[in-house]
N, C-alpha and C positions, 0 to 999 in steps of 0.2 A: 160557332165554327172556330176552330183552332187557328192561331196566327201561323204565318210561315215559319217561325221559328219552332213552334211547337208542333208543327206537322213535317217532320223530315220527308216524308214520301210525297209531298204535295207536287213537286216539281216533276217527279217520275209519273205521277198519275196524270198531270196536266200533258205530258208528252206522250203517254198512251192513248190519252182521249183525243189529241190531234191526229195522230195515226189512225185511230178507229173512225173519226171524222171523214178524213181524207179517204179511206176505204169505203164509206157508206156514200159520201156526197162529192167527192173529189176536192182538189186543192181549192176550186172556186167556192166551195161551200164552208171554208175554214174562217171563222171570226172569233175574236175573243169571247164574245158574249156565248156563243155555241159550245166553246171549248170549255169554258167555265162551268156552263150547265152540265155538260157531259161529264166532266171530272169531279163534279160536286164541290167546287170551291167558288169563293166569293169572286166577283167580276175584278175587284180591285187588285186581288192577287195576281191576276194576269200581268198586269203591267208591273208589278213588283218583280216578278221572275223573268218576263220577256219585254224588252224595249217596244216590240211592236209585232205585227204579223209575220213579217220577214224573219225576225229572230226566231219566232215560234216554229215556223215552217223549216227554218235551216237546222235547229237542233233536232226537231223530229226526225227529219230525213236523215240527219248524220247519225243518230242512233239506229234507225232501220238500216242504213247502209252498213254499219258497223256489224250489226247481228248477222247481215248476209255474207260479208266477207269473212267472218269469223266461221260461218257454216262451211265455206270453202276450204279455209285453213284447216278446220277440224278434219274434214273428209279426206283431204289430201296428204295430211301430216301422218295419218294413220296407215297409208299405203306404204308398204316396205319394198315395193319394185314396180317397174314399170306395169306389168299387168294388173297389179293391184290398183295402181294409179288410174288405169283405163276403167277398171271396174268401179272406182269412185267417181269417175266422171260420169258414167251411165247412171250411177245411183244418184247423183246430183240432178240429173235431168229429170229423172223419174220423181224424186222429192219435190223439186220445184214445179213441176206440171201437174202432180196429183195431190199437191199440198192444198190448204185453204186458198180460196180466190182471194182473200185479204193481201197475201203476200204478192200475188200477181198484179192486182190492182196497185199496190203501193209501189212497186217497181216501176210500172208504166206512169203513174203520176209522177214519180221522181224525173224520169226520163223525159216526160213531156215537159215538166217545169223547166229542167235544165236546156232543153232546146228552145224554149221560149226566152229564158232569163239565163244569160251566160254566167251570171254570178254563182249559179248553182252548180255548174259544171265541175269545179273543184270536188264537190261531193261524189259525182259519179266518177271522175278520174281516179280519186283516191280508192274508191270501190274496186274499179276495174284493175288498178296497179296492184292491190292487195290480192284479188282473185288470180291474176297472171302470176304473181310472185308465188302463190301456193302452187299453180300448175307447173311452174318452172322448177320446181323441186325434182320433177320427173321428165319434163319435156323441155326442148330448146325453146327460146323466146318467142319465134315465129309460130311454132306449134301450139304454144300456150295461149298466144293471142287469137289463132284460129280456134281452137278447143272453147276458150272463153266466148266467142261469137256463136260457135255451135251449141253450147249449152244454153244460151239465152234463146237462140231461134228455136232449137227443138223444144224447150221448155214452153215457149209461147204457142207454138204451134200444136204440141200435145195437150196442152190446157184448153185451148179454143177450138180444137177439132170437133166435129161432131161424130166422127167415127173412132173407134178405138185404135190406139196407136200399137203396133206391134214392136215390142221392145228390141227386137233382133235390129231394126232399122237404126236405132240408137247406137246399138254395139257395133254394127257394120260402119255406121260413119265415123265413129270414134277410132275403130282400126284402120280405116283408111287414111285418116288424119296423121296418125301416129305410127304407121308402117315405116320401117327403115327405107331410107332411099335406095 
């Protein structure tokens, strides 16, 4: 097997393997041995790239949160006016709730870890700050905060509900929150 220097993608493969393992087994299931096996790397390279389990989890979740925040920024930066921004928010709810279960699980594993371990809250705060900043391109700060919570809540409810979700409920909730006073 190639050394770390000859395998420039090793670190990225390890991080993908961590997230895949979390999606399958939860944070509690993460160990250097399991990650190494899943990533197809020697166990020794784990400690070369990551000082410990905490560093591994932190970097993997930081990469996941970066991708999630980038999705918000991409969707909301494409909107040219307030109505398109409302539509972008509704589309985010749809994407997040109808997307793969992996994203839903990873989101809630990160939230649970941050709730248990305050040291991880900086990751969730950074994610929320970026999401809200993207929303604030079109809405005031208080509305952006409420929309951020609405997106999270509706996405979770839609993903876990056993009955189909009427998209008009999402659109109506967004319209109510963003209606001019």
